[in-house]
N, C-alpha and C positions, 0 to 999 in steps of 0.2 A: 529602499527606504527603511525596511525592516531591519536589515543589516546595520545600517547606520545608526538607528536607535538602539540596536543590541550593543554596538560599540560604545555608545554614549552611556549605556546603563552598566557597562563594565564587564561585558563577557570576555573571556580569554581565548576563545577559538571560534572560527567561522568555517563553515563547509563552502568551498569555492572551487571553481574550475580554472584552468588556464583559458585565456581569452579565445583561443580557437575552438573551444568546446562550451563556452559559456553562453548564458541566456537561453532563451527558448525553454525547453523542458529541463535545461541544465541549471546549475548554480550560477551566480554572478562571477565575473572574472576576478581573479586574485589581483591582477595588475592594477585595477581600478583602486582597490582598497589599499594596496601597498603605497601607490602614489598619493592617494588622498589623505593617508594617515602620516605621511612622512613630515617630520618635524613637530609632530604632536605628541603629547604624553602617551598616546596609544601607538606610536610608531613601532611596527614589528621588526624593523631593522633588516628587512629582506632586500636583497639586490634583484630589481625587476629584470635586469639583463640576463639572468640565468634562465629565464623561461623562454628565451627566444628559440633555442634548439627543440624545446618540447613543443612549442607552438608549430614549428615547421614540420615536426613529425606527425602531429595530430592532423595537421591540414592535409597532408598526403593520405592518411588514414581515412579521413572524411571523404576525400575524392574517391578513394579506392572502393569504399563501402557506401556510396552515395544512395544505392538502391535500398538500403536498409535504414537510411537516416530518417529521423522525424522531419516532417515539413513545418513543424511548429517552431520557427526560428524567429529571432528578433525579440522585441518587447511586446507582451500581450496583456493589456491592462484588464482583459476579461478575467484573468486569474484572481483579481480582487473580488469578483462576484462568486465564481465557481469554487476558487480555493483548492483546486485539484493539485496534488503533488505531481512533480515532473515524471516520476516513475509511472504512476497511475495514468497520466495524460499520454504517455507513449504506448502503454498497454491498450488503451481505448483506440488509439489511432491505428495500431497493428490489427486489432480485432475487426474494426470496421473495414480496413483494407482487405482483410482476408475474406470478408463477406461482400466485397465489391460495393461498399456503401461508405466510403471515406467522405463523400461530400455531405453526409449527415452529421459530421462531427460537431459542427456548431450547434445543431439542434440537440445533440446528446449533452453538450456542455450546458445549455440552458436547462435541460431537464434534470441534470445533476443538481443544480441549485434548488429546484423545486422539491426533489426527492429528499435532499438533506434536510430541508425545512420540515417535510412531512415526517421524517424520521426523528425529529426532535433535536436537530442540529449535533449529531455525534461528530467527533473529530474525524477528519478524513485520513485516518491511518489504518492499517491492517487490524481487523477484517472488515470494518465498517466501509472503508473507501471501496473495496471490491464489491460488496453488496450494492452500495449506492450507484456505482458506475455500470455494474451488470444490469440492475433494474432500469437505470435510464436508457441503456441501449435497447433493451427488450421493449420498453415503452414506446420509444421512437420508431423502431423497426416494425413493430406490430400496429402502430397507429393508434393504440389504446392504452390508457394509463391503467397499469395493474391488471390487465387481462391475464397475464401470467406472473406469478410471484414465485422467486426462487425458495428453496427450502431454507437457505440461510437467512433471507429476509423474514420468512415466517417465524423462525426461531427467534429472530431479533425482536420481532413485535410480541412474541409470546413471553419474552423476558429472559431467555436462555443466555443471553450475553450480558445481563445485568440491567439495571435501571437506566434508561435513556437519559441524557441530560435535560431534554424538555419533553413536551407531551407529543405523542405520535398523533398524526392526523387521523381523524375517524374513517376516512375513506380507505387509507391504507390498513388500518386495523381491521376493518370489515373484510377487506379482499384477502388479507393475509391469514386471519384466524378462522374465518368461515363459521362463525358461531361459537367457536371455542373462547374460553376465558384465559387471559394472561396469567401467569403465575405470580404468586405474591410472596414467595419465599426466595432464599438465596438458591441459584441454580444448582450449586454443587450439592445441596441438601437432597436433590432428587436422585443423585447417583447412589447406587449400591456400593458398599466396600468392595474394592477389587483386588486388594493386595494379596490376600491369602489365596484367592482364586488364581490369580496370575502366577503365584509362586508354585501352586500345585500343578498347573499346566506346563510350566517350563521345566519341571522336575530336575533331572541331573545336568542340564545344559547350563543352568545358572550357577555361577561360582560365588556370587556375592549380591548385595542388594541392588547394585547398579545394573546388573544383568537382568534381574527381575523387573526393574523400573523400565529398562530398554524394551522388554518384551510387552509390558503393560501399555507403553505408549505406541509402540509400532509392531503390533502382533504379526502382521503379514510378512514382515521381512526379518524380524528379530531372530527367528529359528536358524535360518541360513546364515545369518551374520555370526551367531554365537557358535555354530558349528564350525565355520572357518576360523573364528577367533581362537578357539581351543583345540582345533586340529581333529574334530570328530569326523568320521567318514559320512559322506552324504547318504 
């Protein structure tokens, strides 16, 4: 329904799958939209028949790797409540499977809805989606809400990811901050200038500003990377 409304609103591109991989945690099938839009002003002019060989190939791959496939197939109207993206959904499924707790997935999805409300309704995109999903899993598996709160969730409540769209629930704030006060400034203002420090530390390995920035962003791997890049001996 969202895709059809987007088409009506005039979008020029849709993220879709071929039908053998569509729905569940995947995107809607392209064939449905190609057929539905045929003869309309938004007709993409794509031949549906060309997807037959792709579907055959992917059906074979799905059978071959069935052990790794998501069990979340078909249409799930629950996504209208939890609004979890497909990638995050399969990650939750895999994490619970690794902990022999896959049967708790419905409980985790319900808890995601509650936690997102507690967080002030952030968009479920990186990194807030991971914070929300991880906290929901922890709450369900421990049997207690916010008995354990991740560092990332604490930083979110502290304001280190910016101002939330809505108000954070008092219970979450209390558990996350443990008496601390959230920041009232721009998070970046709390960082000390690091350019000159990084430039001094990387000394003669850096040939330009891009190399210095690489080191500033990835200090644990940048040294070896720059040595290989410029042919320095280890």
